[in-house]
C-alpha positions in Angstrom: -33.1 14.5 -17.2 -31.2 17.6 -16.3 -27.9 16.2 -15.6 -26.6 12.7 -16.4 -25.5 11.4 -12.8 -22.1 9.5 -14.8 -21.4 12.0 -17.6 -22.8 9.6 -20.1 -25.4 11.4 -21.7 -24.8 14.7 -23.1 -27.2 17.1 -24.5 -26.9 16.9 -28.0 -27.1 20.7 -29.2 -24.6 21.9 -26.7 -22.4 18.8 -27.4 -19.2 21.0 -29.1 -20.5 23.8 -27.7 -18.1 26.2 -25.1 -19.0 26.4 -21.7 -21.6 29.4 -20.7 -19.5 32.4 -19.4 -22.8 34.0 -18.5 -26.2 33.3 -17.2 -29.8 35.2 -17.8 -33.4 35.1 -17.4 -36.4 35.4 -19.1 -39.7 34.1 -19.6 -40.3 31.2 -22.2 -42.9 32.7 -24.9 -43.6 29.5 -26.5 -47.1 28.9 -24.8 -50.0 30.9 -22.0 -47.7 29.6 -18.8 -44.7 31.7 -19.0 -42.5 29.7 -17.5 -39.1 31.3 -16.1 -35.9 30.3 -17.5 -32.5 30.1 -16.9 -30.3 31.2 -20.7 -27.0 30.0 -20.6 -24.9 32.3 -22.9 -21.5 32.6 -24.3 -19.8 35.7 -25.3 -23.6 37.5 -25.9 -25.0 34.2 -27.6 -27.2 31.9 -26.3 -26.0 28.3 -26.0 -29.2 26.4 -24.1 -32.1 27.1 -21.5 -32.9 25.6 -18.5 -36.1 25.7 -16.1 -35.4 28.1 -13.4 -35.8 26.3 -9.5 -37.1 29.7 -8.8 -39.7 30.4 -11.1 -42.7 31.0 -9.6 -45.1 29.6 -12.3 -42.9 26.2 -13.1 -40.9 25.9 -9.6 -37.8 24.3 -12.3 -39.7 22.5 -14.5 -40.2 23.1 -18.0 -41.5 21.4 -21.3 -39.8 20.0 -24.3 -40.3 23.2 -26.0 -38.8 25.7 -23.1 -36.4 23.3 -22.5 -34.8 23.1 -25.9 -36.4 25.1 -28.8 -35.7 28.7 -27.5 -31.6 28.3 -29.0 -33.4 27.5 -32.4 -35.9 29.8 -32.3 -33.6 33.2 -31.5 -31.5 32.2 -34.5 -33.2 30.7 -37.2 -32.4 30.9 -40.6 -36.1 32.4 -41.4 -35.0 35.6 -39.4 -36.1 38.9 -40.5 -33.1 41.1 -39.7 -33.4 44.3 -41.9 -36.0 46.6 -43.2 -37.5 45.9 -46.3 -39.7 47.7 -49.0 -41.1 47.1 -52.3 -39.4 48.3 -55.8 -39.6 47.3 -59.3 -41.7 44.1 -58.0 -38.9 42.9 -55.3 -38.0 43.4 -52.0 -35.0 45.6 -51.2 -33.3 46.2 -47.9 -33.5 49.5 -46.6 -32.6 51.8 -43.7 -34.8 52.3 -40.5 -35.5 55.9 -41.9 -36.5 55.1 -45.6 -39.0 52.4 -44.2 -40.6 54.0 -42.2 -41.2 57.1 -44.3 -42.4 55.0 -46.9 -45.3 52.9 -45.0 -46.2 56.4 -43.5 -46.6 57.8 -46.9 -48.1 54.9 -48.3 -51.0 54.7 -45.1 -51.5 58.4 -45.5 -53.0 58.0 -48.5 -55.6 55.7 -47.1 -59.2 56.6 -45.0 -59.3 54.9 -41.4 -62.1 53.2 -42.7 -60.0 51.7 -45.4 -56.7 50.7 -43.0 -57.1 47.4 -41.0 -54.5 46.3 -37.9 -53.8 42.6 -36.5 -52.2 42.5 -33.6 -50.7 39.5 -31.8 -51.1 37.7 -28.3 -47.4 36.9 -28.5 -46.3 40.2 -28.5 -45.8 42.4 -25.1 -48.4 44.3 -23.4 -46.5 47.5 -24.2 -46.3 46.3 -27.9 -50.4 45.7 -28.1 -51.1 48.8 -25.7 -49.1 51.4 -28.5 -50.8 49.2 -31.5 -54.4 50.0 -30.0 -53.3 53.7 -30.1 -52.0 53.9 -32.8 -55.0 52.6 -34.3 -57.2 55.0 -32.7 -54.9 58.2 -32.3 -53.0 58.1 -35.7 -54.8 56.2 -38.6 -58.4 56.7 -37.1 -59.3 53.5 -37.3 -61.7 51.1 -35.9 -60.2 47.9 -37.7 -58.4 46.6 -35.4 -58.1 43.1 -33.7 -55.9 40.1 -32.9 -55.9 37.0 -35.2 -55.8 33.6 -33.1 -59.4 33.3 -33.9 -61.5 32.7 -30.2 -59.8 31.0 -27.5 -61.9 29.6 -24.7 -60.6 32.8 -22.5 -62.7 34.8 -25.2 -65.5 32.3 -26.0 -66.2 32.1 -22.2 -66.3 36.4 -21.2 -68.6 36.9 -24.4 -71.1 34.2 -23.4 -71.1 35.2 -19.6 -71.4 39.3 -20.7 -74.1 38.3 -23.1 -76.3 37.0 -20.0 -74.5 40.0 -17.6 -72.6 37.3 -15.7 -69.2 38.4 -14.2 -66.2 35.5 -13.5 -63.1 35.9 -12.4 -60.5 34.7 -14.4 -57.6 35.0 -12.0 -55.9 31.8 -10.7 -53.4 30.5 -9.2 -51.7 27.3 -10.5 -51.5 25.7 -6.8 -55.1 25.8 -6.5 -55.7 23.2 -8.9 -54.1 20.5 -7.2 -56.3 21.6 -3.6 -58.9 20.6 -5.5 -60.8 17.3 -4.4 -62.4 16.7 -7.6 -61.1 17.8 -10.9 -62.9 17.7 -14.4 -61.0 18.7 -17.4 -63.0 19.2 -20.6 -62.2 20.1 -24.2 -58.5 19.9 -23.9 -55.5 17.5 -23.7 -53.7 19.4 -20.8 -50.5 17.0 -21.0 -49.8 18.5 -24.4 -51.3 22.1 -23.8 -50.3 23.2 -20.8 -47.7 20.6 -19.1 -47.2 22.8 -16.0 -50.7 22.5 -15.3 -51.1 18.9 -15.6 -48.2 18.0 -12.8 -50.5 20.0 -10.8 -52.9 17.5 -11.6 -50.7 14.5 -11.3 -50.1 16.0 -8.0 -53.8 16.1 -6.4 -54.2 12.6 -8.2 -51.7 11.5 -6.3 -53.2 12.4 -3.1 -56.6 11.0 -4.1 -58.0 14.0 -6.0 -61.0 12.4 -8.1 -59.9 13.1 -12.4 -63.0 13.1 -14.5 -62.0 13.8 -18.3 -64.8 14.5 -20.9 -63.6 14.0 -24.5 -64.3 12.3 -27.5 -60.9 11.1 -27.7 -59.0 9.0 -25.4 -56.9 11.9 -23.9 -53.3 11.6 -22.8 -53.0 10.6 -19.7 -56.7 9.1 -19.5 -54.9 5.7 -17.3 -54.6 9.0 -14.3 -58.8 9.7 -14.5 -61.0 8.2 -12.3 -63.9 7.8 -14.9 -63.2 8.8 -18.9 -66.4 10.5 -20.7 -66.2 9.7 -23.7 -68.7 12.1 -25.5 -70.2 12.1 -28.7 -68.9 15.4 -30.5 -71.2 18.3 -30.3 -73.1 16.7 -27.0 -71.1 18.2 -24.3 -73.9 20.6 -23.0 -76.2 17.7 -23.0 -73.8 15.7 -20.4 -73.4 18.7 -18.3 -76.9 19.5 -17.7 -77.5 16.2 -16.7 -74.9 16.1 -14.2 -76.8 19.6 -13.2 -80.2 17.5 -13.0 -77.7 15.1 -11.1 -76.9 16.7 -8.0 -80.3 18.8 -8.0 -82.0 15.3 -7.3 -79.6 13.7 -5.0 -79.5 17.2 -2.9 -75.8 17.6 -3.2 -75.9 21.6 -4.5 -74.6 24.0 -1.8 -77.9 24.7 -0.6 -77.8 28.6 -2.0 -80.4 29.7 -4.5 -79.3 32.0 -6.9 -81.0 34.3 -9.3 -81.9 32.4 -12.2 -81.9 28.8 -10.4 -85.7 28.7 -10.5 -86.4 29.1 -14.4 -82.8 26.6 -14.6 -84.1 24.2 -12.6 -87.3 24.0 -14.4 -85.7 23.5 -18.0 -83.6 21.1 -16.4 -86.6 19.2 -15.8 -87.2 18.3 -19.4 -84.2 16.4 -19.8 -84.3 12.6 -19.4 -81.9 10.1 -18.8 -82.6 8.3 -21.9 -82.5 11.2 -24.2 -79.1 12.1 -22.4 -77.8 8.5 -23.4 -78.7 8.5 -26.7 -77.0 11.6 -27.7 -73.7 11.4 -25.8 -73.0 7.6 -25.7 -72.4 7.3 -22.0 -74.2 4.5 -20.4 -76.5 6.3 -17.1 -74.6 4.1 -14.3 -71.3 5.8 -15.5 -73.1 9.2 -15.8 -74.5 9.0 -12.3 -71.1 8.1 -11.0 -69.3 10.9 -12.4 -72.4 13.1 -11.0 -71.7 11.2 -7.2 -67.8 12.5 -8.1 -68.8 16.0 -8.5 -70.6 15.4 -5.0 -67.5 14.7 -3.3 -65.7 17.7 -2.1 -64.5 21.2 -3.5 -64.1 20.9 -7.4 -62.3 22.6 -10.3 -63.4 22.9 -14.3 -60.8 23.4 -16.4 -61.7 23.5 -19.8 -60.0 24.3 -23.5 -60.6 24.3 -27.6 -62.7 21.3 -27.9 -65.6 22.9 -26.5 -65.9 25.6 -28.8 -65.2 24.1 -31.8 -68.9 24.0 -33.3 -71.7 26.2 -33.3 -72.9 24.9 -29.6 -70.1 27.5 -28.2 -72.9 29.3 -26.0 -74.7 26.2 -25.4 -71.6 24.2 -23.9 -70.2 26.9 -22.0 -73.4 27.8 -20.0 -74.4 24.3 -18.8 -70.8 24.0 -17.9 -70.8 27.7 -15.8 -74.0 26.3 -15.0 -72.7 22.9 -13.5 -69.2 24.4 -11.7 -72.2 27.4 -10.2 -74.7 24.5 -9.0 -71.3 22.8 -7.1 -69.6 26.0 -6.1 -67.1 24.8 -7.7 -63.9 26.7 -9.8 -64.0 27.4 -13.8 -60.6 28.0 -15.8 -60.8 29.1 -19.3 -57.5 28.4 -20.3 -55.8 30.8 -22.7 -53.3 29.3 -25.4 -50.6 31.6 -26.3 -47.9 33.7 -24.4 -49.5 36.8 -23.7 -53.4 35.9 -24.8 -54.8 37.1 -21.4 -53.0 40.7 -21.5 -54.0 41.4 -24.9 -57.7 40.6 -23.7 -57.6 42.3 -20.6 -56.1 45.5 -23.0 -59.1 45.4 -25.5 -61.8 44.6 -22.8 -60.5 47.7 -20.9 -59.5 50.1 -23.4 -63.0 51.1 -24.4 -62.3 51.7 -28.2 -64.8 50.2 -30.2 -63.5 48.0 -32.6 -64.4 45.1 -35.3 -63.9 41.6 -34.6 -61.0 39.6 -36.9 -63.6 37.6 -39.0 -65.3 40.8 -40.1 -61.9 42.6 -40.8 -61.1 39.7 -42.9 -64.4 39.9 -44.7 -63.6 43.8 -45.6 -60.4 43.0 -47.0 -61.6 40.4 -48.8 -64.4 42.6 -50.2 -62.3 45.2 -50.9 -63.4 47.6 -48.0 -60.1 47.4 -46.3 -57.5 48.6 -48.7 -54.1 48.7 -46.4 -53.3 46.1 -44.0 -50.7 46.0 -41.2 -50.1 42.5 -39.8 -48.0 42.4 -36.6 -48.5 38.5 -36.7 -49.8 35.9 -38.9 -53.5 35.3 -40.4 -54.8 31.8 -40.9 -56.0 30.7 -44.8 -54.1 34.2 -45.7 -53.5 33.3 -49.2 -56.7 34.6 -50.0 -56.1 38.3 -48.8 -55.1 40.4 -51.3 -54.8 44.5 -50.8 -53.8 47.0 -52.3 -50.8 48.0 -49.5 -49.7 45.5 -46.9 -47.1 45.9 -43.9 -46.0 42.7 -42.3 -44.2 43.7 -38.7 -42.6 39.9 -37.9 -39.6 38.1 -36.6 -39.6 35.6 -39.3 -40.3 35.1 -43.0 -43.5 33.9 -43.9 -46.3 33.8 -46.5 -47.5 36.9 -45.9 -44.1 39.0 -45.7 -43.2 37.1 -49.4 -46.1 39.3 -50.8 -45.7 42.3 -48.3 -45.1 45.7 -49.8 -43.1 46.4 -46.6 -41.6 44.2 -43.5 -40.5 45.4 -41.0 -37.9 43.4 -38.4 -39.0 42.7 -34.9 -36.9 41.8 -32.7 -37.6 38.1 -30.7 -38.7 38.1 -26.8 -34.9 37.2 -25.8 -34.2 40.9 -27.6 -36.4 43.0 -25.7 -37.9 43.9 -22.9 -41.4 44.4 -21.9 -44.1 42.2 -20.0 -46.4 39.4 -20.7 -49.8 38.1 -18.9 -49.8 34.1 -18.2 -52.9 32.2 -18.2 -53.2 32.2 -14.4 -53.3 36.2 -14.6 -49.9 36.7 -13.8 -48.1 40.1 -14.8 -44.6 38.9 -15.5 -41.3 41.1 -16.6 -38.9 39.8 -19.1 -35.7 41.4 -20.1 -33.4 41.3 -22.9 -31.0 38.9 -22.2 -29.2 38.8 -26.3 -28.6 42.2 -28.3 -31.1 42.3 -31.6 -29.6 40.2 -34.2 -29.1 42.5 -37.5 -31.4 45.7 -37.5 -34.4 44.1 -35.4 -36.2 46.4 -33.3 -38.7 45.7 -30.5 -42.3 46.1 -31.7 -43.0 48.9 -29.0 -40.2 50.9 -30.8 -41.1 50.4 -34.3 -44.7 51.6 -34.2 -43.6 54.5 -31.9 -41.0 55.8 -34.7 -44.0 55.9 -37.2 -46.3 57.8 -35.4 -43.9 60.0 -35.1 -44.6 60.5 -38.8 -48.0 62.0 -38.1 -46.5 64.5 -35.8 -47.3 62.2 -32.9 -44.8 64.1 -30.0 -46.6 61.6 -27.3 -45.7 58.4 -28.8 -41.9 59.4 -28.2 -40.9 56.5 -25.8 -36.8 55.9 -24.8 -37.9 52.5 -23.2 -40.8 50.0 -22.7 -41.2 51.1 -18.9 -42.1 54.6 -20.0 -45.0 52.9 -22.0 -45.7 50.6 -18.7 -46.3 53.5 -16.7 -49.2 55.0 -19.3 -50.6 51.4 -19.7 -51.1 51.6 -16.0 -53.2 54.8 -15.9 -55.1 54.1 -18.9 -56.1 50.6 -18.0 -57.1 49.6 -14.3 -56.1 46.0 -14.7 -52.7 47.0 -14.7 -52.4 49.4 -12.2 -50.7 47.0 -9.8 -47.7 46.2 -12.0 -44.5 48.1 -11.2 -40.6 47.2 -11.9 -39.9 46.5 -8.5 -42.6 44.4 -7.7 -41.9 41.6 -10.7 -38.3 41.9 -9.4 -39.4 40.3 -5.7 -41.5 40.1 -3.5 -45.4 39.4 -3.9 -46.4 38.0 -7.3 -48.9 40.5 -9.1 -51.8 39.7 -11.2 -54.0 41.4 -13.4 -56.7 43.4 -10.7 -60.4 42.1 -11.3 -63.7 43.2 -9.9 -63.5 41.9 -5.7 -67.1 39.7 -6.3 -67.9 37.9 -9.5 -71.5 38.1 -10.4 -73.2 34.8 -9.5 -76.5 33.7 -11.7 -77.2 30.9 -13.7 -77.3 31.4 -17.3 -80.4 30.5 -19.2 -80.3 26.8 -21.1 -79.5 27.4 -25.0 -80.9 24.3 -26.5 -79.7 23.2 -29.5 -80.4 19.8 -31.1 -77.9 17.6 -32.4 -77.5 17.6 -36.1 -76.1 14.4 -37.9 -73.1 16.1 -39.9 -72.0 12.8 -41.7 -73.5 11.8 -44.7 -73.0 8.6 -47.0 -70.7 11.2 -49.4 -68.8 12.6 -46.1 -68.9 9.2 -44.0 -66.3 10.9 -41.4 -66.2 13.8 -38.7 -63.0 16.1 -38.4 -62.0 18.0 -35.6 -58.9 20.2 -35.0 -56.2 19.9 -32.2 -54.8 23.1 -31.5 -51.3 22.9 -32.6 -48.8 25.6 -30.0 -45.8 24.6 -31.6 -45.1 28.0 -33.1 -43.7 31.3 -31.7 -45.2 33.9 -34.1 -44.8 32.8 -37.7 -42.4 30.3 -36.9 -43.3 26.6 -37.1 -41.2 24.9 -34.5 -41.4 21.1 -36.6 -39.9 23.1 -39.8 -37.3 24.5 -38.0 -36.1 21.7 -35.5 -36.2 18.0 -36.6 -37.4 16.4 -33.4 -40.7 18.3 -33.3 -41.9 16.6 -36.6 -41.1 13.2 -34.9 -43.5 14.1 -31.3 -46.2 16.6 -33.5 -45.9 16.3 -37.2 -48.4 18.7 -38.1 -49.4 16.8 -41.5 -50.8 14.0 -39.3 -54.1 12.9 -39.9 -55.1 10.9 -36.7 -57.9 7.6 -37.8 -59.1 5.0 -35.5 -57.0 1.7 -36.7 -60.6 0.0 -37.7 -61.4 3.1 -40.2 -58.1 2.7 -41.1 -58.3 -1.1 -41.8 -62.1 -0.3 -43.9 -59.7 2.1 -46.2 -56.6 -0.1 -46.4 -54.7 2.9 -44.8 -51.0 2.1 -43.2 -49.8 4.7 -41.1 -47.7 7.0 -42.9 -49.7 6.8 -46.1 -50.5 10.0 -48.0 -54.1 10.8 -47.9 -56.3 13.5 -48.7 -59.1 14.8 -46.6 -62.2 16.3 -48.5 -65.1 18.7 -47.0 -67.6 20.5 -48.7 -65.3 23.9 -48.2 -61.9 22.5 -49.5 -59.4 20.0 -49.0 -56.1 19.2 -46.9 -53.3 16.9 -47.4 -51.5 14.9 -45.3 -50.7 11.4 -43.9 -52.3 9.0 -42.1 -51.5 8.4 -37.9 -53.0 5.2 -36.6 -54.3 5.5 -33.0 -56.7 4.1 -30.6 -57.4 7.6 -29.0 -59.3 8.7 -32.0 -62.7 7.3 -32.0 -64.2 5.3 -34.6 -65.9 7.9 -37.2 -63.9 10.5 -36.7 -60.5 12.3 -38.1 -58.4 14.5 -35.8 -55.9 17.2 -37.7 -53.4 18.8 -36.2 -52.9 21.5 -38.2 -51.4 25.2 -37.4 -53.8 27.9 -37.2 -51.3 30.4 -38.8 -51.9 27.9 -41.8 -55.5 27.3 -41.3 -58.3 28.8 -39.1 -57.8 26.6 -35.6 -61.3 27.0 -34.4 -62.9 25.9 -37.2 -66.3 23.9 -36.5 -66.2 20.1 -36.8 -66.5 19.3 -40.5 -67.6 16.3 -42.4 -65.2 14.9 -44.9 -64.0 11.8 -46.2 -60.7 10.5 -47.5 -59.2 9.6 -50.4 -55.9 8.0 -50.9 -53.0 10.9 -52.3 -51.3 10.4 -55.3 
C-alpha cells in the first residue's frame, strides 16, 4: 500500500519528517532488476523512495528493499566518509592527496604478478571498466576478477562456451508473461526477483502453465500447475527424462540440429525406473510435466540452485537441451546490480585474467602480496597480505585490517550506468551531494593512475569514460546519454543469431553425501539483502524479521527428532567447518535437509551441498 485512503496509516520512517521540497529519479541498486525509483528530498536530503510509474522495468512496482531501504542504506552509521591510512598500527584520516600518494608509492614497490584486484558487480560499468584498464595498463597485473563467485549467468556462459554454443542472454520482462508454459528451476523467484515473479503471476492468471523444480516447497507454490520436488543433485536426470518423453511423444518441433543424433542415442540409455529412483518423483508426475511442456511456447528460468554442487555442467547442459528441443527460451538470472555489465566488460575486454578462486589461493600462498578490494570478499578472515587497500562505502572486517581505505560514493551520490538482468543499459544520476569526502569509484581509480603519469586516465565526468567504453567494447555501442533520457530502450549488443546445437550429455552418478556421522544435507540460499558490504538486516530491524541471515531452516519432523524448537541456538558442523545460527522450522524444506540463508560476503554463497550434523548451541 502506497497511500492509505483514510489517512489512518502513515509510513513510520517519515512520520515526523518534513514534506519533500524536491524529487529526483534513480535506479535501485539492491538487486539485478534495476527498478526506477522516485526519490523524495528535503533540503538535499533523502526522505523516502517510491516506485516510479514511468519506470520501464518496474512499471510503478517495487519490492520492500527498493521501497523502504534506500534511505537507511545511504545514511548508514557504517559509512566511510574520509580517506584513511595506517600509521603506528592505527587507521588515521588524511586528505585525498596523501592517501592516493601513499597507496601509489606502496603499489609501485610490487611487481604486477604480486598485485591482486577484486572488482564488484555493485559498482558502475564506468568504474569496473577503469579497474580493468588500471590492472592491465598501470600495475600490469592479470590478477583481476570479481568476488561473488560463479553466478547462473557466468556458469551458463562457461558451460555453453566449452561446447561452442552461443546462447542469447538479453530478454524483456514482458516476454515471460507471453509464454504458454514457464519452468522455474533452482530459485525462489518471488524473493530473488519480485518484479519478474509478477510477470509469472500475470501469465498464470491468463492460463499459462507453471512448473517449479526444487527440492524445497517454493514460495508461491500454490500457483504451480505441478511442483517437481527433486532430490538434491538429480535435476539433470529430470531434465533429460523430460527431453526423452518429448521425443518419444513426437512433441519436438521437427528440427534436426547439430548433435541431435548423439543426444537421442544417449537418452535411450535413460530408464524411467532409474529417474524415478534418483529424483524421488513418480513416473505419472514426470510424464504429466512433459505433456505440459508440449502445450506451447515455453520459457525456462533458472537460478543458484542448479549450480550449487559439482554437477553444474551436467545440470545446465541438460536444461539447455530440453529448452532447445522444445524451442523454448532459457534465461539464467544474474543476481546483483551490475552483474550483467561486469560480465560483458570482462568477456569482451580481451584481457587474459585469473579467476577469483585462483587469486584467493595465491593470496593465501603468498604469491600475491598486495590486494586492492573494490568490494567484500567471502571467507575473508583467512586472507592476509603485506599491503591491503579497501575501496568501499561501508566499514567492514577487511577495512578494519586495511593499510589504506578509500571512501566510495554510493549510487545516490554519483553518475554512471548499470546493465540490468535483462541486458538493459540504465543510466543513473546523482540525487544528493556525496557525504563527507566520498568520491565515485571511477574518480578514485582515475586519480590513482595519474600517480603513474597515465594522463589518459584523466576524466572530468563519467560520460567521458562511457564514450571510451563504447569504442573499446562493441556490446556497449548502442548506449548514449540521449537514449537513456527518452525514446527506445537500449540493450547490450549481441550477435544476431545464437548458435543452436545440442550439448553432449554429461553423466555423473549421484552419490550419497550423508552418513551416520553427518546425517543432513546443507544447502545455501543466496541472500541478496545487502549493498556493497552493508548487510541490510544489521541496519534495518525489519529485515531480520522477514529474512534473518542466522536462520537454519529445518523440517519440523527433523526438528522434533532432535528436540529443537523455533529460535533454538544450534551449531551446524560439516567436514570443512562449522557455523552457528538459530532454528527456523518450516515444511518447505524436505526431511534430511538444512537450508541456510547466509550472506556470501560472510561465507562463499556458491559452496556445494555439504553433509552436516546439528548440535545444540551452548
